[in-house]
N, C-alpha and C positions, 0 to 999 in steps of 0.2 A: 459599430454594429450594436444593435439594441440588446441589452442584457436580458437573459431569460429570467422569468419569474420563478423563484424557488417554490416547490410544492410544500404543502404542510405534511410533515412526516406521519406515516401510519405504521403501527407495529405489526407489519406483515412482511415476512422474508421472501425474497426471490432466491430459490436454491439453484445454484449454477450447475451446469453439466460439467462434471470433472474432466471430460474429454475435450472440452472447448476452451479456447484461449481468447480473452478480450485483449485487443490490441489498439494502441493509439499512438499518435506522434504529435508532439507539441513543439512550438518554437522555444527559444531560451527563456521566455517569460511565462510559459505554461499555456499559451493559446493553442487550441486544438487545430491541427492541420489535416489530420487523417484519423478516422475511426473505422474499424472493421465492422462487418455485418453483425457479428455476435455482440459487440459493444452496444450497437444501436438497438438490437433485439432486447437486451437486458435492461438498458437504461430507459428505453421507451421514446427516445428523441429521434426525429428524422435527421438525415444527413445534413440538410440545409439549415436545421436549427442548431446543430452541434458544432459544425465547422466555423471557426472564427471566435468561438466562445472560450473564456478561461476554463481550464480543466476543473477548477473548483466549483463549477456549476453543479457537479454531482457530489459535492462534499456533504456528508451527513452531519447535522448538528451534534450528534453523539460523539463525534471524533474530537479528542483533545488537540488544541492548537500546537502543542509542543511536538507532536508526531510530525506534523507538516513542516515545522521549523527545522527539525533535524533532517527530514527528508530533503528539503531544499538546500540546507548547508552541505549535505553529501553531494547532491547533484551539481551544485555550482562549483564544488571542489573536484568535479569530474570523477566522482566515485559512485559505484552502484550501491544501492541500499535495498534490502528487502523490508517491506513494511506490511503489516496486516491492517487493512483499511475497510471501514464500513462506509458504503456509498449510498447515495440517495437517487432513486429512479424518478422519472417524470411524474408518475402517479402517486409518489409519496412512500412507496415500499422501499425496503433496503436490501442490500446484498453485500456479502463479505468477499474480499479478494486478498490474495497475496500478490505483491507486485515485484517485478524484476525490470530493471532499467538498462538501456544502452545509451550512453552519452556519446553523441556524434560530434566530431570535431572537424574544423577545416584545416588547411595546410599550415596555418599559423598556430594551431592548437586552441583556437577559440571555439566555444560551444555553438553549434549550429542548430541542434535539435535534441530532443529526448524521445527515445522510442521505448514505450512501456508495454510489457506483457503482463497479464493478470489471469490468475487461475483460482479455482475454488480451493480454499484452505481446508485442512481436516477439521471435522466438527469439534474435536477435543481442543484444537488450537483456538478456535473461535471462543469457546467457553472460557478458556484461561485468559485470553487477551481482553475479552469483553469486561471481565471482572476488574482487570487493571485499568482499562480505559474509563470505566465508571468512577473509579477512585480518583484518577487524574482530572477528570472533568469536574468533579465536586471540588477539588482543591483549586482548579482554575477559576471556577465561578466564585469561590470564597476569597481567594487571595491573588489571582492573576497568573499569567504564564510563567513569569520568573520563578515563583514559588513552586509551581508544578514541575519545572525543569529540575529544581533542587531535589524535590522528592524523587523524581524518576532516576536521577543520577545516584541517589542514595540506595534506591531499590535495586538498581543494577550492580552497584558496588558490593552490596551484601551478597549478591549471587556470583560476584567475580566475573561479570559478563558485560559486553557491550549490548546495545539494543539489538543489533544485527545477530549476535550470538544467541540472545534470548529468543528471538523469532525463530532461529534455526532449531533451538531446543524444543519450543512448543510445537513446531510443525513436524519435527522428525521424531517425537517421543514414541511414536508407534513403531519405529524401526528398532526392533529388539534383537535382531540377529547379530551375534558377535562377529567382529571382523579380526582378521589377523593384522599385524602392524602395517604391512605393505598396503593392504586393502584400506585400512583406516586412513593412511596418508592420502590415498587416492580420494577417499570420500571427503576429507578435509579440504582438498583442493577444489572440488566441484562446488558450485553454488547450491544453496538450499533449493532453489527453483529447479535446477536440472536434476537434482537427486529426487525431488518429489514427483517430477513429471517426465521421467525418462521413458 
């Protein structure tokens, strides 16, 4: 299948409807097999353009490569990972999403597909993550992905968090209501995605 030409990015944001969910399904190599109507509405591609394309057709050049390296490492290890991602629409505009994945397995435990749900992250989370991603991208451009990974590991070690936990913190920082211990355990068990969009 012919690869789609990537648009020139423009500094205009598409603001997502917080009630809507972008959904897609890919094969184990990240080739799009299904995209829901809201996905196509936001990214601007027609169904026949999108199906059969690699999912990275919507990858924005502002995204540090290390984030996708970690994302794929988690998915191929059959683990969910939440990531905050800046995507590129067909007309060059951008939009931010928080992702949630289901890894589908066959009877032998082999990966058959990835099902992804994406929602609009809180504005505060976008501002925090954008600042970090700009720093990571500058390091990547100067010294490569390996150096970027070392910086990100150090950044997270200082906070005593994994990337996953950091994303939870930036997305849920608006939740200030105190919980009793039983309630807190319940909240820890639920994913950031289900807590934000219940």
